[in-house]
SEKEZA-415497 format. One record per residue (C-alpha): residue number from 0; y, z, x; residue in one letter. Coordinates in Angstrom, 2 decimals. Example, Ala and Ser with C-alpha at 12.3 -4.5 7.8 and 13.67 -1.06 7.14 Angstrom:
// residues 2
PT   k      c2      c3      c1 r
PT   0   -4.50    7.80   12.30 a
PT   1   -1.06    7.14   13.67 s
END
This chain:
// residues 265
PT   k      c2      c3      c1 r
PT   0   -0.99  -47.44  -23.39 x
PT   1    0.41  -46.86  -19.88 x
PT   2   -0.96  -43.15  -18.41 x
PT   3    1.74  -40.75  -18.66 x
PT   4    3.28  -39.30  -15.29 x
PT   5    1.95  -36.70  -13.57 x
PT   6    3.83  -33.45  -14.52 x
PT   7    5.95  -32.11  -11.31 x
PT   8    5.03  -28.28  -10.00 x
PT   9    6.29  -25.87  -11.86 x
PT  10   10.13  -24.41  -10.53 x
PT  11   10.84  -20.72   -9.82 x
PT  12   14.41  -19.52  -11.16 x
PT  13   14.04  -15.28   -9.69 x
PT  14   13.18  -14.72   -6.17 x
PT  15   10.22  -15.43   -4.78 x
PT  16    8.20  -12.36   -4.26 x
PT  17    8.32  -13.29   -0.23 x
PT  18   11.77  -13.44   -0.15 x
PT  19   12.05   -9.58    0.56 x
PT  20   10.05   -8.80    3.63 x
PT  21   10.34   -4.87    3.41 x
PT  22    9.67   -4.07   -0.44 x
PT  23    6.56   -6.52   -0.27 x
PT  24    5.06   -4.24    2.57 x
PT  25    5.62   -0.97    0.28 x
PT  26    3.77   -2.69   -2.13 x
PT  27    0.98   -4.82   -0.86 x
PT  28    0.39   -3.96    3.11 x
PT  29   -2.17   -0.77    2.34 x
PT  30   -3.81   -3.05    0.65 x
PT  31   -7.63   -3.66    1.92 x
PT  32   -8.61   -6.78    0.48 x
PT  33   -9.98   -9.31    2.88 x
PT  34   -8.87   -6.96    6.09 x
PT  35  -12.23   -6.28    7.88 x
PT  36  -13.92   -9.64    7.31 x
PT  37  -10.29  -11.37    9.25 x
PT  38  -10.18   -8.63   11.99 x
PT  39  -13.74   -8.78   12.92 x
PT  40  -13.47  -12.68   13.28 x
PT  41  -10.28  -12.84   14.98 x
PT  42  -12.32  -10.17   17.54 x
PT  43  -15.52  -12.17   17.52 x
PT  44  -13.77  -15.70   18.52 x
PT  45  -13.75  -17.00   21.61 x
PT  46  -10.79  -18.37   22.00 x
PT  47   -7.18  -17.67   20.40 x
PT  48   -6.35  -17.50   17.00 x
PT  49   -3.39  -18.58   14.32 x
PT  50   -2.93  -16.19   11.55 x
PT  51   -1.15  -19.14    8.54 x
PT  52    0.92  -17.57    6.17 x
PT  53    0.74  -14.12    8.32 x
PT  54    3.77  -12.47    6.07 x
PT  55    4.28   -8.69    7.49 x
PT  56    1.81   -8.61    9.65 x
PT  57   -1.01   -7.12    7.80 x
PT  58   -3.54   -8.52    9.78 x
PT  59   -1.89   -9.88   12.64 x
PT  60   -0.64   -6.63   14.15 x
PT  61   -4.24   -5.07   14.06 x
PT  62   -5.18   -7.79   15.98 x
PT  63   -2.45   -7.50   18.79 x
PT  64   -3.32   -3.60   19.01 x
PT  65   -6.74   -4.66   19.74 x
PT  66   -5.73   -7.58   22.18 x
PT  67   -6.34  -10.58   20.26 x
PT  68   -4.93  -13.11   21.78 x
PT  69   -3.14  -14.13   18.23 x
PT  70    0.08  -16.48   17.21 x
PT  71    0.88  -16.57   13.55 x
PT  72    3.03  -18.86   11.21 x
PT  73    4.85  -18.24    7.72 x
PT  74    7.36  -19.70    5.76 x
PT  75    9.13  -16.79    4.98 x
PT  76   11.96  -15.71    7.41 x
PT  77   12.46  -12.33    5.37 x
PT  78    8.46  -11.50    5.92 x
PT  79    8.40  -12.32    9.78 x
PT  80   11.67  -10.27   10.01 x
PT  81    9.39   -7.06    8.84 x
PT  82    6.40   -8.49   10.68 x
PT  83    8.96   -8.17   13.94 x
PT  84   10.49   -5.15   12.79 x
PT  85    6.69   -3.36   12.91 x
PT  86    5.51   -5.18   15.62 x
PT  87    9.17   -3.85   17.71 x
PT  88    7.83   -0.31   16.44 x
PT  89    4.34   -0.60   18.02 x
PT  90    5.52   -2.29   21.11 x
PT  91    4.14   -5.25   20.50 x
PT  92    5.68   -9.10   20.94 x
PT  93    4.21  -11.00   18.56 x
PT  94    4.57  -15.50   18.70 x
PT  95    5.70  -16.42   15.34 x
PT  96    6.88  -19.55   13.92 x
PT  97    8.63  -20.30   10.66 x
PT  98    7.33  -23.24    9.05 x
PT  99    5.12  -24.00    5.82 x
PT 100    1.05  -24.00    6.08 x
PT 101    1.56  -27.73    4.84 x
PT 102    4.27  -28.75    7.58 x
PT 103    3.65  -27.05   10.92 x
PT 104    2.59  -27.28   15.10 x
PT 105    2.09  -25.12   17.37 x
PT 106    1.88  -26.19   20.50 x
PT 107   -1.86  -25.33   21.13 x
PT 108   -5.18  -25.11   19.88 x
PT 109   -7.09  -22.36   18.41 x
PT 110  -10.83  -21.02   18.21 x
PT 111  -10.16  -19.69   14.86 x
PT 112   -7.36  -20.59   12.24 x
PT 113   -7.21  -17.89    9.19 x
PT 114   -5.40  -18.24    5.78 x
PT 115   -5.65  -14.82    4.41 x
PT 116   -4.69  -12.67    0.90 x
PT 117   -5.04  -15.76   -1.25 x
PT 118   -2.03  -17.47    0.18 x
PT 119   -3.94  -21.51    0.65 x
PT 120   -3.15  -21.32   -3.63 x
PT 121    0.58  -21.61   -3.08 x
PT 122    0.05  -25.12   -1.96 x
PT 123    1.55  -26.47   -5.12 x
PT 124    0.57  -30.51   -4.60 x
PT 125   -2.53  -32.34   -4.18 x
PT 126   -0.66  -33.82   -0.74 x
PT 127    0.08  -30.44    0.13 x
PT 128   -3.43  -28.89    0.19 x
PT 129   -4.50  -32.07    2.05 x
PT 130   -2.13  -32.02    4.52 x
PT 131   -2.62  -27.99    5.16 x
PT 132   -6.35  -28.39    5.59 x
PT 133   -5.64  -31.19    7.86 x
PT 134   -3.02  -29.50   10.24 x
PT 135   -5.67  -26.78   10.27 x
PT 136   -8.45  -29.31   11.13 x
PT 137   -5.73  -30.61   13.96 x
PT 138   -5.20  -27.03   15.54 x
PT 139   -8.82  -26.24   16.21 x
PT 140  -10.62  -25.95   19.50 x
PT 141  -14.01  -28.41   19.25 x
PT 142  -16.13  -26.27   17.31 x
PT 143  -13.49  -23.98   16.02 x
PT 144  -13.31  -22.51   12.53 x
PT 145  -11.16  -22.32    9.27 x
PT 146  -11.46  -19.44    7.34 x
PT 147   -9.36  -18.79    3.94 x
PT 148   -9.94  -17.16    0.74 x
PT 149   -8.93  -17.99   -2.77 x
PT 150   -9.74  -16.26   -6.32 x
PT 151  -12.09  -18.36   -8.29 x
PT 152  -11.14  -19.77  -11.89 x
PT 153  -13.41  -18.27  -14.18 x
PT 154  -13.58  -18.38  -17.76 x
PT 155  -12.92  -14.11  -18.15 x
PT 156   -9.72  -14.92  -15.46 x
PT 157   -8.06  -17.56  -17.89 x
PT 158   -8.78  -16.17  -21.21 x
PT 159   -6.54  -13.05  -20.44 x
PT 160   -3.41  -12.39  -22.45 x
PT 161   -0.72  -14.69  -21.37 x
PT 162    3.01  -13.38  -21.56 x
PT 163    1.72  -10.11  -21.43 x
PT 164    3.03   -7.33  -19.09 x
PT 165   -0.19   -5.97  -16.77 x
PT 166   -0.07   -2.90  -14.52 x
PT 167   -1.50   -4.02  -11.47 x
PT 168   -1.21   -1.31   -9.66 x
PT 169    0.33    2.22   -8.61 x
PT 170    0.38    3.27   -4.95 x
PT 171    2.66    6.01   -3.47 x
PT 172    5.99    5.37   -1.39 x
PT 173    4.70    6.07    2.26 x
PT 174    7.68    7.90    3.05 x
PT 175    8.70    9.77   -0.19 x
PT 176    5.11    9.55   -1.40 x
PT 177    6.69    8.99   -4.82 x
PT 178    4.65    6.52   -7.10 x
PT 179    5.89    2.49   -7.00 x
PT 180    4.21    0.23   -9.75 x
PT 181    3.61   -3.36   -9.85 x
PT 182    3.25   -5.15  -13.14 x
PT 183    2.80   -9.10  -13.58 x
PT 184    3.12  -10.80  -16.81 x
PT 185    1.06  -14.68  -16.08 x
PT 186    1.62  -17.58  -17.38 x
PT 187   -0.99  -20.68  -17.42 x
PT 188   -0.88  -23.87  -17.18 x
PT 189   -4.82  -25.13  -17.35 x
PT 190   -4.22  -28.89  -17.37 x
PT 191   -2.17  -28.27  -14.28 x
PT 192   -3.84  -26.04  -12.89 x
PT 193   -1.18  -23.44  -12.05 x
PT 194   -0.33  -19.68  -12.62 x
PT 195    3.11  -18.35  -12.68 x
PT 196    3.39  -14.82  -11.99 x
PT 197    6.61  -12.34  -13.42 x
PT 198    6.09   -9.70  -10.93 x
PT 199    7.80   -6.27  -11.33 x
PT 200    8.00   -3.56   -8.95 x
PT 201    9.55   -0.19  -10.09 x
PT 202   10.22    2.52   -7.43 x
PT 203   10.39    6.02   -9.56 x
PT 204   11.93    9.22   -9.38 x
PT 205   10.76   12.55   -9.52 x
PT 206   11.20   12.64  -12.53 x
PT 207    8.98   10.36  -13.53 x
PT 208   11.68    8.14  -14.41 x
PT 209   12.82    4.71  -13.06 x
PT 210   14.92    4.55   -9.95 x
PT 211   14.78    0.87   -9.10 x
PT 212   12.98   -2.41  -10.49 x
PT 213   13.03   -5.35   -8.28 x
PT 214   11.85   -8.71  -10.28 x
PT 215    9.92  -11.73   -8.25 x
PT 216    8.06  -14.91   -9.21 x
PT 217    4.88  -16.65   -7.89 x
PT 218    4.01  -20.22   -8.44 x
PT 219    0.35  -20.80   -7.44 x
PT 220   -2.18  -23.42   -7.99 x
PT 221   -5.95  -22.65   -8.27 x
PT 222   -8.93  -24.79   -7.34 x
PT 223  -12.81  -25.04   -8.52 x
PT 224  -15.57  -25.04   -5.88 x
PT 225  -16.26  -28.94   -6.20 x
PT 226  -12.89  -29.48   -5.75 x
PT 227  -12.72  -27.64   -2.61 x
PT 228  -15.27  -29.27   -1.41 x
PT 229  -13.63  -32.48   -1.93 x
PT 230  -10.33  -31.33   -0.26 x
PT 231  -12.24  -30.27    2.69 x
PT 232  -14.37  -33.84    3.15 x
PT 233  -10.58  -35.69    2.61 x
PT 234   -9.06  -33.37    5.15 x
PT 235  -11.94  -34.48    8.16 x
PT 236  -14.17  -31.52    8.02 x
PT 237  -17.73  -32.60    8.39 x
PT 238  -19.64  -28.77    8.11 x
PT 239  -18.44  -25.95    5.83 x
PT 240  -19.65  -22.71    3.69 x
PT 241  -17.78  -22.06   -0.04 x
PT 242  -19.36  -17.85   -0.01 x
PT 243  -18.51  -15.46   -2.95 x
PT 244  -17.66  -13.13   -1.46 x
PT 245  -16.72  -11.61    2.00 x
PT 246  -20.17  -10.73    2.56 x
PT 247  -20.64  -14.56    3.02 x
PT 248  -22.91  -14.81   -0.06 x
PT 249  -23.18  -17.75   -1.76 x
PT 250  -20.97  -18.84   -4.74 x
PT 251  -23.25  -18.40   -7.37 x
PT 252  -21.32  -16.50  -10.44 x
PT 253  -18.10  -16.73  -11.91 x
PT 254  -17.28  -13.14  -11.28 x
PT 255  -17.66  -14.47   -7.51 x
PT 256  -14.32  -14.80   -5.04 x
PT 257  -14.10  -17.62   -2.98 x
PT 258  -14.43  -17.71    0.61 x
PT 259  -14.32  -20.77    2.84 x
PT 260  -15.58  -21.41    6.20 x
PT 261  -15.27  -24.56    7.47 x
PT 262  -16.02  -25.87   11.31 x
PT 263  -14.26  -28.89   13.20 x
PT 264  -16.14  -31.22   15.12 x
END
């Protein structure tokens, strides 16, 4: 009996969460996850830095303010538009490029290439994962460092109820102080190693009623530790570390994160 065809990556029907940079920034720009780790790496890099999937500038803009020679790449023009507006308000002139992380070219090489905030999991095919890593390696100076993070696909995480609306967080609106809430409804394909998230952003009024609702979706593909090592090897890296958290301790527990450090030759 012939093998069944490989399933195509799932497709989205709603706008991507990254299609509205201002709304994304309202909900997520204040999240500190990984900030100190990447900010310190950028300041300590002995050369220029490339922020792949730079988004609205959560890390890139503070690096620019600190005097880091940094450029950014992002696929979504709305994210870059918000980044540029924030930069103009700070009298900064960022160098950013609109491109997919698996298909980009920047005309110089870097001491540090970073892919913050779990962005690598948006490479939806193995070919895209490998090409992204290859391009990062090709953009590194000799001895340069690639750093990125993904979550570790633990049994506990993938045992969460599916198709259940979960409150992910509540933050105050930066101008009004009124609550903003983010909900996620997840669906998993554990064979394809994909997660579909239906995201709902709610802006609340002073009386507690819902003033506005914005729905979007994200599809991502998760990666196990030994699979990650194989991807790095195929992409041409000869040396790497896979850590369990931003403190660079080894990844040994299912509750760990997955922080990847890989060096060019």
